[in-house]
N, C-alpha and C positions, 0 to 999 in steps of 0.2 A: 399223638402225631405219628403218622406212618412215614416210611422212608420216602415215598413219592412226595408227600407234603414237605418233608425236610429238604429234599433235593430242590424242589421248586422255590422254597424260601431262601436257600443258599444262592440259587441262580438270581433271584430278584435282588438279594442283598448285594451280590457282586456287581450287578448292573446299575444299582442305585447310587446316587450321590450322597451316600451315608457311610461313615467310617466305623461305626460301632452300633451293635444291636444286642439288647438283652431281652429275653422273653421267658416268662414263667407261666405255665398253663397246666393245671390239674396234675401237679406232682412232677411235671417235666420242666426243665430249665435249659436254656440255650443262650450262649453268648458268642457273638461273632465280632471280629474286629479287623480293620484294615490298618495299614501303616500310619495313617495320619488321623488324629482325632482330638476333639475337645468335647467332653461329654456333658450334657445338660439333662437333668432328670425332668420328665414331664409327668404331672399328676394324671392318673387315669383311674377309672372305677374298678376295672377288673385287673388284668395282668399288668405288671410293671412294664412301662415302655420307656426306652431311652432314645432321645434324638441326638444327632451328632452334627457337627459343623467342621469343615476343613480347618486345619491349623498346622502348626509346625510338625515335622515328622516325629512320630513316636518311635519308629524303628531305630533312629539314631539322633543323638543330640550331644552337644558338648556341655556338660554340667558338672557341678560339685568340685570343690577345691582339690580333693585327693585324686580326682580323675581329670584335672585340668590338662588340656592339650590332647586328651584322648577322644577319639570318635567312639561314642557309646552305642552299641547295638542293643536294642531293647526288644522284648517279645511283643509282637503285634496281637497276640491272643493268649488266652488262658489254656494251659495244657501241660504236657510233660516234655522236658528238654532231653534230647538225645544228641550226643556229640558225633555219632557215626551212623551210617545207614542201617547197620545191623550189628549185633553183639560181637561178631567175629571180625569186623572191619576196623581199619584204622580210623581215627577221628577225622572229620572234614578239616578241622583246624585245631591247633593246640598252641600253647604259649610259645612264642618264638617263630611261629609260622608266618610266612609272607603271603598275604591274600590280595586278590584283585577285585575291583568293583564288579559286582554281579556273581562272584564265586559263592557257592553254598558254604555256609559256616556251620550250620547245625540243622536239626529238625525239631519242630515243636508239634507234638501229636495232640490233636484235639478231636474228640469224638471219633476215634479210629481213623482220622484223616491225618496223613503225614504232610506237614507244611514245611517246605524247605525255606530257611531263612538265609537270604543272600546278603553279602557285604554291600554297603552303600558307599564305601570308600576303599581305596587301596592302601595297604600299609602292613605293619607287623602287629600280630596279635600279642598284646602284652598282659592282658588280664582275661580270665574266664571266671565269671561271678557265680556260676551254678555248677552243680555236680551232675554227671550223667544219670538220667533216670529221675531227676528231681522235678517236682511240680513247679511251674512258673506262673506268675500272674501277668495280666495285661500291663504292659509298660515296664516290666521288671528288666533290670540290666542283665544281659547275657554275656557280652564280651566288650573289651576295650581295645581299640585299634590305634596304634601310633601311626598317624598319617605321615607319609613322607616318601 
């Protein structure tokens, strides 16, 4: 798959009413995700195809007893977590930081694309679940925000 085909696929995906896409083709694999998703696997003869349907937000949810009361920010894609825009910069947010809805919290790099992850709620960052430069999975917890 060349860069032109890849860009076209990403454009089609962003315009489609689909929240998650996985594609494997001749030694090439691609996974794309949006903030909301419920994944259902569909059988196919050749490459694996994943269909998606809108559901509750993946980027944030209130879950698990030890995180009760926290607004959990989750990774919308598979990639590498970066706390700052570059190695010499201060982190976008750290434990104790007050953040506003829409403020950039971190970056998740996927396929050399830097995806800014924004806060979906205002409050204080009380937990950061991953280390800078660590690989993250789709739906993995990134930060916990105490809303208030």
